[in-house]
N, C-alpha and C positions, 0 to 999 in steps of 0.2 A: 188723176197727178201729171198731165203735162201742164195744167193752167198752174201750178203750186210754183212760185215765186218771180209770174208772169205777171204785166201790167199792176206792180205793187206798187201803186199811189195809196198813199196816205186815205183812209175812208172818214171824211171827217164826220160822216154822218153819223158815227158810231161814236165821233168825239164830241159832237152837239148833243147826243144822247147822256153820256155824261158831262158833260157840261150841266145840264139841264135836271142833272141826280143829286138831291139833299148829300149835306159834308158826312152826314153821319151814317150814310151807307157805301158798305165794302163791295168795290166795284174789282169785279176779274175779267181783263179782257183779250177774247183768244180771237189768232187770227190763221186760222188754216193754213193759208199760204207761206206760214215761216216755221209752223209747229204743230205737232199732232194733238187732235181735241182732246184734252181731260174732262172725265166727266164730275166733276167734283159737287159735291152739296152744294147748294144755294136755296135763297129764297124766292127766286126768280129769275131766269133765261129767256132773255131777248135774241131776235136771229134776225134781220135784214134777208128780205129776198126779195131773190131777182129769178128769172124765169129758167135760167140757162143752170141756178144753183138750186132750181125749188125741189129736186129730188135728194142731193147731198143736205140739205136744210130741214127737209122732212125727217132723214134718218137721223140727224143729230139732234130734233126735237124728238122723235117716237124714244130714243135712247134715256138721254135726260125725263122724260116723262115717265118711263117704267122703273126707274127711282121713287118714283114720287116727287118728282119736280118741277112747280107748275112752268110753261111755257107760255112766250108770248110773240106772232111774229110781226112784222112789219116789213114798210117796204112797197114798189111798185107792184111785183107779182101780186102778193098777199091784198094790196086796194083794187085791184082788177078781177081776179078772180076768191075774194073771200069765202066763198062757202069751202073750195075746197082747202085753202092755207086749214080752217074751222079743222078739219078732221087731225088735224096733226098739231096742235096748238090746245089752252084753256082759255087764250085769248089771242085778237087778234086788234092790232090796230090797222085804219083806212084810212086811207090820208099822210098829211103831215102828222109827226108825232109832236112835235114843239107844244101844240097846245093840249096836247093829253097827256103828257107824259109823267108830269108830276102828279095830275088824279089818279094814273094807276099806279106810282109809287105807295100814292097814299092809301090810295084800295088795297092794295097787296100787306102794309101793315096793320090794316083791320080785317085782314082774312076775305073779303067782299070784292076779288077780283072779279069784273063782268065781261060777259064772253067776249064785246064787242065797244070797242074805241074808236070814234069818229070823230074828226078835224073836218068843219068847214071851212070851203077856197072860196068863201066870198068874198073877203078883204081884196082888195088894188094893192095894197102890201105886204112888203115880207118883213117878219119882226128879223133879227140877226139875234144868232147866239155863237158866242166866240165859242169855238169847240175848244176841249179840253183836252191837249197834245200829249199831255204825260202817260194818258194811258198808252202811246202807240213804244213807247221807253226805246230801248236801240234796238229796233229792229230797223232794217238795209230799208226804206221806202225810197222811191223815186228822188232826186235832191228837188223835187217843185215843192211851191208853197202855192198849196190849194186852197184856193175862195168860192164860194159863189157870193153872187149881186145879185143872182134871181132866179124864177125855178119855174116851169111851165115853157108853153110856148104857143104863141095866136093859130097855128098854121094847124089845118087839120090830114097831116098824110095819115092814109087809111091803115098804113101797115108801123103807126109807129106808137109803142107802151105810154110813153111819157103824153103825149095828146089825149091817149084815151083815159090815162089814169088823172090829169090835170083837166080834161074836158073843153080844150085848147082856150087853158086860162094861163096869162103871165103876169108874174105878181114878180115887184124889183123890192129892195133892200132899201134902206137909207142911203145915201151916197157918203157920210160923212162914218157910217157904220162900215163901210166898205175898205176906205183909204185905212182907217183903224186895222183892218183883218190883214189890210197885204202891209202894213206895217212888223203887227204881230208879228207874221211868216219867219221875219226876220230871214230873207231868201232873196234876189233879184229876181229868180225865173219863176213868174206865177201862172199858171194853170186856173184858170175862171171856167171852175164848174158849171157853168150855166147850158139848160139846154137849146141858147139861142141868145148869146150876148147882146145881138144887135137888133133884140125884137120889139123895139122902144126907140127909135131913132133917136128922139130931143132926149131920152132920158140918159140916154148913151153914149153922145155927146157931152150930156154934163159931167159924166161919171169922166170920160176920157181927162175931159179939161182937170179935175183933179187928181187924175192918174199920175200925169203928166210931171208932175216936178219930184216926183218919185224914183222918176229914172231907175225904173223896173222893164225888164222885157219879157212880153207873155204871149199866150195862146188863149184860143177860146173854139168856141163852137160859134157859126153865122149862116147866115142865110145870103144868098146870092144877091140880092134886091139888094145889099149895102152898098153895090155898087153904082147906083144909083144916084145916090146921095155924094159929091162930090165935098163937099165939107164934111160931112163924117168920116170918109178917108182918112180926109188929112189930120184929124183931130185921134183917131184910131194909130196912126203911125208917129204925131208926135209926143201921144201916151203909152210908146214901146211897143206893140203890136207886133208880133212875129212874125204868127200862124192863124190861119183861121181854119177850122176842119168847117166844107160844104158840104153838102148832102146833094150832087147834083143827080145821082140814083140811076137816068136814062136818058140816053142822046134824044130819044123816040118819043113826039108830043104822045102819040095814044096812051104809053106806059103813064109819062106825067100826067095825062087828066086823068086814067084811070087811078093811080093814086091818090087825086087829091092835090098834086101842085104842078098844074100847068101853069099857075102863075110865074111859074122859076124860067119861062121862057119866051112869057105874053110879053111884046115889042123889045125884045130883049137876047142882041147877040152876046152868046159863050164868049166867045175869043176878046170881043169887047169890053166884057165884065172884067175878063181875069185881064188882060192889059192895064187894067185902072188900079186893080189891087195890087199886082208888079208894080207900077209906075209907084206905086204909094209906102213901098218895101214892106209888103204882106205877102208871103206865100203863101201856098195853099196846100191843104190835107184835100183833097178830094176823095170823095166815096162814092161808088156805084154798087148798083141793085140788081141782080139779074133771076127773071124767075117769073116777070110779069107774061101779061096773056100777049103784048107784040113779040116778045122777042123771041128769035131765030139764033140757030148756031153762029152764021156773020156777025151776029153785034158782039161776043167774045172782041176777035179780033179789032173790028170798029172801034169798040171804046178802048182797048187798049191804045192803039195808034194817035187816039186824040190824045190819052195821058199821056203819053211822049211826045206829042206835038208841044204840048201847053208847058212840056216841062215842070208838072208840077212834085213841089217836092217831096210829098207822098201819096199814095194813091191805092187804097182799102178797093176789092173786090169783092161782094160778097153775095153769096147769094140770099134769095125773099126766105125770111121767118115768119110765117103768121103766128106772131105771139097772142096770147089767149084776152081776151078782151079789146079786143082792134074790129073794127070794120071791115080789116082785110081778112081776118081770120072765122068770120062770121061768112062771110059770102063763100071763103073757100070750104067748110063745113057745108053748106047748103047745098054747095056745087059736087058733094061727094070726094071732094078731090083731098085731105088730107088723109095721111097715111095709117094716124091714127088722130083720135079725138084728142087723146093726151098724149102727144107727142114728147115731151119734154121730160115726162114723169117713164118712159120704154125703157126697162134696164138695159136695153142695145143702143139707145141713142146718145152720140155726144154730139157736142155743138161742132158744126160744120157738115152735116149729115143734112142735106136737103130733105123737110118733114111733109110735104105735097108734091102732086103730079100737077106740073107745070103744063099750059096749052099746047107744045110747040116741040119738045123735047123730054126726055126722060129726066127724071130725079136723078 
């Protein structure tokens, strides 16, 4: 219940599902951050699942199924470990929903819902679907225009569920569609819900050039290597980029190498990179993670001091999370360092508990 009404951004993934649903289908949208779930009769219930909502999602799914109502599950968690999700669903979507949703509706109408729907991620581009925001009603979501310009990330960090789900593949949307989507939000403050907005420098510059005339302010996620391209930083600034979330993760080379992120400090000085971003009007939401094998107690203070010294706008200090389906999870499991194999389903677990045994400290 602590999570209720927090991080209440519009769930545009479900807005996209609604937009893809034929007009002759009645849609009843529920968001448990705003109201209790009602288990009303339906022909199909769809739930998007993340690891930290999996236990609750399965509970909801089981209640619907007990009433004889078919349930389909999708999302990152379902994609990573579909066999688990199938235990609580009549059907699952592995990968993106956009290519298969209309087929799913057709199959439901004809009484032949399949157990699995899998979408291919071979294409280099991603089709844009304008979310149907009418389903959100009058719920008081954060006053941000949520837009997705691309999906996935080309980097292979071993802890990252996105990397695990998309196999290091990045796909971008048509720039004209993104400009149209920004205009359709009717908001000046935009949040690009990309996994890595600057995954393709050339494409990002073109997109920024197209965004500049709109006079918006925006934020997103990026990687520190953007500081290597002065033209890119200039374009980001001109287009209204106010803030970038950057995963620094650790100040220790050994940790970065272990997580597959040693490229972040290769021939690069963090302080210099941060200075370049600041000079281009871009503030930083810096994230760090603790629990890798090189971490010791002194690293907490060292990292805090670094964050204060660099004057980050926001900083998040996170514990390492072994998401299922990631190389990190497999490694910790093979080393017998998970407190429970399916820690996310443990009745006593809450998101904030450490789910593994660190090398140099207690959980």
